N, C-alpha and C positions, 0 to 999 in steps of 0.2 A: 855438690858445690855450695858453699855458704852464700846466702842471699846477698850479702854485701858486695859480692863480686859481679852480681848481675846488673843489667841495665835498670837503673832506678826509676826510669820514666815509664817502663812497661806496666800496663794494668792487666788484670786477669779476671776470669770468671770461673766459678765452680758449678758443675752440674751434678746432681745426685739423683739416682733413680732407685727406689726401693722395690724390689721384686719379691716373689714368694720364696725363692731359693737364695738369691744373692742381692746385695746392695752394691751398685756400681757407682763410681765417682770419676769425674773427668775434670781436668784443668785445661782451660783454653786461654790463649793470649788475645790481645786486642784485634789481631787479624783473624781470629777464630781458627787458628791452627791449634791442633791438639798437642799439648805439652806432655801430659802424663795421665795415665788412667790406673785405677786400682779396683779390685773386686774383693769384697769381704762377705762372709756368710751373713744373711739376714738373721737377726736375733729375735727372741721372743718379745723382749722390749725393743721395739724397732729403733728407738733413739740411740741405743748402744751401738748398733751397726752403723748408724749415721755418724756418730762421734768418731768411731774407729776409722771409717773411710776418710773423714776429713784429716784426722791425725796422720794417717799414712800418706795421703796425698801431699800434705805440706812437708813431711819429713823426707819423702823420697824425691820430691822435685826441688827442694831447697828454696822455694819461693817465699818471699817476705809476705806474711799474712796481711800487712797493712796495704799491700798492693792489690788485694782482691776487691774488686769494685762491685761485682754482682754475684749473688748466690741463688741457684735455682734448685727446687726440689720437686721431683715427681714421686707421688706416693700412692700406695694402695689402701691407706688407712680408711678412707671413706667407703670404698667398695666393700672392704672386709667388715666394717661396722654394720652395713645393711645386710650382707649375706649371713653374718654370724649373729645378727640381732643384739649386738653389744654396744654399750656406751651411748645409746641414742637418747636424745632429750625429749621431754614432753612438749607437744605442740598443739596449740588451739587453732582450729580452722574456721574461717568464715567464707562460705561460698556465696557470692552475690548472684543469685540466679532463680529465686522463686518468683512466680510459679513455673517458669519455663523449664527448669531442670530437675524438678523434684522426683521424676520417675526413677532416676538412678541415684541412690544416696551416696554421700562421700565414703571413701574407703571400701567401696563395694567389692573390689577384687583383692583386698588385702587379707592375708591369713591372720589367724587369731594372735600368733606370737608378735607379729609386727603391729597389729592394732593395739595390743596391750603395751607395747613399747612407747608408742606416741601418745596414748591416753584417750579418754572418751569425749573430749571437747571438740566436736565437729558440728557446725550449724549451717543451715541454708537460710539466707536472708533475702528479703525482697530486693530486686534490682536487676541490672544487666543491660546489655546493648545488642542491637542488631549488627549484622556483619559489616554495615557501612558506618557504624558509630552512632546511629540514632538510638535514643533511649527506649527500651522496652517498658521498664517500670522505674520510677524514681526510688532512690535510696530512702529507707525508713530509718532515720538516725536513732530514734528511741529503741527500735528493735536491736540495732547493732550494739548500742550501749548496754542493753540488757545481757546480750550474749557475752560481751567483753567482761561485764561484772561477774558472770558465772565462772569465767576463767581465772579470776584474780587469785593469785597464790597457788594455782594448780598447774600453770604452764610456764615453760622457760622460753618459748618463742611463739609467734603468731604467724600463720600463713593466710593470705587473702587471695581468693581466686574468683574473678568475675567472668560472665559470659562475654566473649569477644573483647576482653580487656587489651589484647595486643593492638586492637584498632583504636579503642578509646579507654584510657586508663584512669579517667577522672574519679570514678566511684571507688576503685581500689585505693587510690591515693587518699581519698577522704576517710576511708575506713582506717588507713594507717595513722592518720592524724588523731582519730578518735581513740585508737589503741594506745597511742603514746599518752594521751590525756588521762585515760582510765587506769592503764597498767604501768605508767611511769615512762619517762624519756628513755630509760636504759633498755626497755623491752625490744628485742630484735623482731622486726616484721619483714617477712618475705612476701613480695608482691609478684604474682604469677606472671604478669606481662614482662617482667625483667628476666625471666628464666626460660619459659617454654614457648611453643608456638601455638598456632590455631588448634583447637581440640581440647575441650575443657577438662575432661577426666584425666587425660595424661598430664596436662599442665598442672592440674590440682595435685596429682601424685608427686610430681617433681618438686612442687613448692613445699609440700608437707615433708618430704625427705630432706629437702634443703634445711628446713627449720630444725629437723631432728639431728642433723649433722653439725650444727654450729659448735657444740661443745667439743666434738671430735677434732674439727679443724683448728680450733683455738689451741688445743693441746699440742697439735702437730707444729703449728707456727711458733708457739712459745718454745717448744723443745728445740726446734731448728735454730731459732734466734739465739737461744742460750748456748747451744753447741758452738755456733760461730763466734760468739763473744768470748767464750772460754779459750779460744785460740787467738784472740786479738784481731778477729776479722770484723771490720765495720763496713758491711756491704749492703747494697739494696737487695731486699729479699723478695723473690718471686716464686710463685707456685705454678706448676704446669697444669694446663687445661687439656681436656680430652679432644680438642681439635688441632693439637700440635703447637699451640701458642701459649704465652705466659700471661699471668695476671699478678699485679702487685699483691703483697701479703695481706694488706688491709682490704683489698677487693675480694680475695679468697675467703677472708673471715666472714664476708656477707654471702658469698655464693659457693659454699663448699661442694655442692652437687656438681659443679663444673669440673671437678678434679677426677670424677669417675672415669675409669678406663684410659687414664693418660699414659700408662706404661707402653702399650703397643704404639700409640701415636708418637711418643718420644723416639722409639726405635725407627719409625718411618722417617721422621725428620732427620735423625742422625744419619740414616742410610743415604738420604738425599745429599746431605752435606759431604759425607765421606766419599761418595761415588761420583758426585758432580752430575748425576742424572736428575731430571725433573719429572719424567714420566716412566714408571716401571712398576713391577710388583715387588713388594718387600717381603721376604720370608725370614721371620725372626724365630730362631730355634733356641729355646731355653732348656732348662733342666727337666721341665714337665710337659710343656706344650709347644706346638709350632703355631705362631700367629701370622696370618697372611693378610696384608693390607695393600691398598692401591695408592701409589704416589701419583697425584695429578697436579701439574703445575707447581711442584715442590711442596704440596700439602697433602695430608691424608684425605682420601675420598670419604665424604660423609655418608652415613647410612640413611636410606629413605624410609626404612621400616621403623615402627615404634620400638623403642629399646626396652627390654625387660631387665630390671635390676632387682635381684633378690626376690623375683616373682611378681614385681610391680611394674605395670606398663607406664612408661614416661615418654615424652616427646621432645626432650631437649636434644641438642646436637650430640651425636655419638659417631665415632669412627666406624667405617664399614670394615669389620675384621672377621675373618673366619679362623676359628681355633680348632686344632685337632690334637689328640692325645699322643703326640710323638715328641720326645725330647731326649737329651743326653742320658737321663736317668730312667728312660722307659724300659720296663721289664720285658725280656724275651723269654718265651716258654717253648720248650720242645718236648714232644711225647717220646715214645720209644723209637726203635728202628723204623725208619720210613714213615713215621707219624708226622702230622702237620705241625708247622711252627706258627705260633701266634705272637703278635707284638702289641703290648699295652692293653688298654689305655693307662694302666696304673704305672707309677714311677717311684723310684727310691728317693727322688728329690735331693735335698741337701746331704743325704747320707751316701751319695754316690762313691765318694773316696773311701768309704768304709765297706760298702756292700758289693761294689762292682767286682767282677771276677779278676780283671787285670790288676786290681789293687789287693788281691788276696781274700776277697769276700766270697759269698756263696750265691750271688744272684747275677744271672746273665743280663746285661743291659745293652742298650743301643750303642753306648760308647765302646763297650768291649768289642762289639761287632765291627765298628769303624776302625778300631786299632788293629784287630786281627786281619782285616782285609787290606791293611797297609794305607788306609786313607789318612791316617794321622799317626805320628810317632810320639810315644809316651815313654820317657826314661823309666827303665825297670819294670815295664809292663809284663805281666805273667800271661803270655798268650799260648803257651805250650798245650795246656789242657783243653783249649777251646776247639769244638768240632767245626771244621771249615765248612762243611755242607750246611749245617744249621745256620752258621753266620751268613752264608750266601743267600739262603732262603729268607732269613730275616731282613737282609739288605734289600732284596727284591720287594718285599712287602712295604718296607719303609719308603723306598723310592716311589713305588706305585701310589701309595697313599698321599705322598707329597705332590706328585704329578697330578693326581685327581683333584686335590684341593686347589692347586694353581689353576687348573681348568675351570673350576667353579667360580673363581674370582675374575677370570678374563671377561672382557666385554666383546671380544670378537674371536674368530677361530685362528687368527694369525699368531705366529710365535711372538712372545714378549720378552723383554729384558727382565731378569730377576736379580735383585740385590740380596745377597745372603748375609745376615748379621746374627749376632747371638752366639754364645759359647758352644751351643749344640750344632752349629752349622757344619762342623766336621763330618756330620752324618751323611751329607749329600754328595753324590758323585759330581764329576765336572761336567757331565752332560745330562740333560733331562728332556723328556718328550715335551714338545709344545713350547720350549724355551729357546729364544734366539741366542742369548749369551748369559752366562752367570758371572756376576761381578762380586768378588769378595774383597772389600776395601780394607786398607790398614785400619787397625783399632776396631775391627768388626765386632769383637766381643764386648765392646763398651759403647756401642752405637746408641743405646738407650740413654746413658748418662750424657753423651755428647749432644744428643737431641734435646735433652733438658736444658743444657747450657746455652744452646744457640738462641733460643727463644725469640721469636717476634711476638708482638702483642696484638691481639685482634679484638674486633667488635663486630656484632652482626645485628641485623634487623629482619623481621618477617612480619609483614602487615598487608592488609587488604585495602585497596583503593577503589573508589568508584570513578570510572572514566567518564561518567556523565557530568562530574563536578570539576574534573581537571584533565589535562592532556596526558597521554602516555609519558611524554618526556618529563612533565612536571612530577608525575608519580615516581618515576625512576630516580630523578634528582633528589627528591625528598628522602627516599629510602637510602640512597647512597650517603647523603649528609648525616642521616641518623646513625648509620653504621660507622662512619668516620668518628663521630662524637663518642660513640661507645668505645672505640679503640683508644681514643685519647684519654677517656676516663679510666681505662684499665692500665694506662701507663705508657702508651706509645708516643713517640715524638711526632707531632702533627706533620712536620715537613716530610717525613718518610712514609706516611700512610698511603697505601694503594688499595684499590678494590681488587680482591683476588677471586671473588665469586659473585656472579650476578645472574639470577634467573627469574623469569616471570611466567605465571600460569594463568590464562584466562579462566574464570570460574563460570562456566556456561550455565550451571544449575542455579545461579543467583541472579536476581534482577539487578538493574542499575549498571550493567556493563562492568562487572567486578573483575579485579585483577589482583592475584596474590603475588607479592614481590619478596624475594629473599636476596639479601646482599650481605657479603662479608668483606670487611676491610682489615688489613694487617699492616703494621709498621714496626720499625726498630725501637729498641729501648731509648 
């Protein structure tokens, strides 16, 4: 339908999720109903796949590009850059923590390739705070200036990490001022208290990686904005975070680390929207892996363990996701007569349509098994030559592995609701052990792109309060106010911001009646 015939007042949003096998795109209207979805192969130059998905979305839906108000992108660029050690920038680090933290040097658990990528400029300077914000040692500004002078011309970004800076950030902020003085106003500075939580080594690692990814995210945002402009789309640009919410593109340019692992969380948010459920397990089956996450109050459950990215421990927020090597392209192997059948973990990935047996290829895959057993109909599928007993054995293994993974993610022995999304969800039968009901919503195969488009915007805080100096109520109110301000900074409409998570843990091992408080707030664009 030509767009001139459509309601001219309607506005739209586009969500795009770039995965390892496919790039998915979804078009939603102002009521957040899904208008159209497309799936294209992810290309070596990821931007080509993004451009192609936008082109098809507009051409097939007939929507006027000028009516697209928001555009959201979920991307694996930053994860891949760390894992592949490519395109990372040189970062100078100043840890404010001598003499208290000198027993473990910076980058202690980094491998040589990653150390080489970020460069040799890591220094430990005098300073730091106690858990309650009292000064351990005053900052030595002459020492800081000396370290910054050594970095001049050698680094593209600076990371600053102080002992207990989430409680008191003054020293970190002062070092940032000195860095701008000596290295120029344009030098990007990552302050660890804005990214990680309590725990200096993991927070330091996250800050260093954030600085190293600034070039990567700048290329992503530029490419996305140019792609939109080339189609005449003048929209607010948002990037997906790994807690299932969005941040404005200019916020993403400062905190690229927050995009790590946003793919699974987009699927969880999309599954919640499409199914109408707020509490369930989400099983997202792609071409290569099955990712299982927990939907709690409409948002992905956060992991309490330290996250490892490319072999480096960090402690910023990450979704609690279990991945197993089962997907639509997973390879099934059978021995001779009566021999055992094995499934995966390797996959044919985006070559499925070329190598799968039902498409005339030579490799037996999980998709072949599902079609042979009548779970899915594929026009022109060549199922005659497939051994039914091998397919049944493979199906039993796939089903058992997925049931085991679901059990590992459950928090109680009771049966749970499961929302099935992703193109590979045809692999799963209609009944599973330990599952109360299976929900396969409409548009299940584009849940990730729909989750990207939905986006609410969040902010969070994690800090330690001394209850000798204030009441419990005052501490909680302060933390909630801080989380709300962070959400507004990231682009949320203040009137819609709500507290979606609040927890407090008494720290019995610390003096002064200490309380660790974590709060997360989220609101609409």
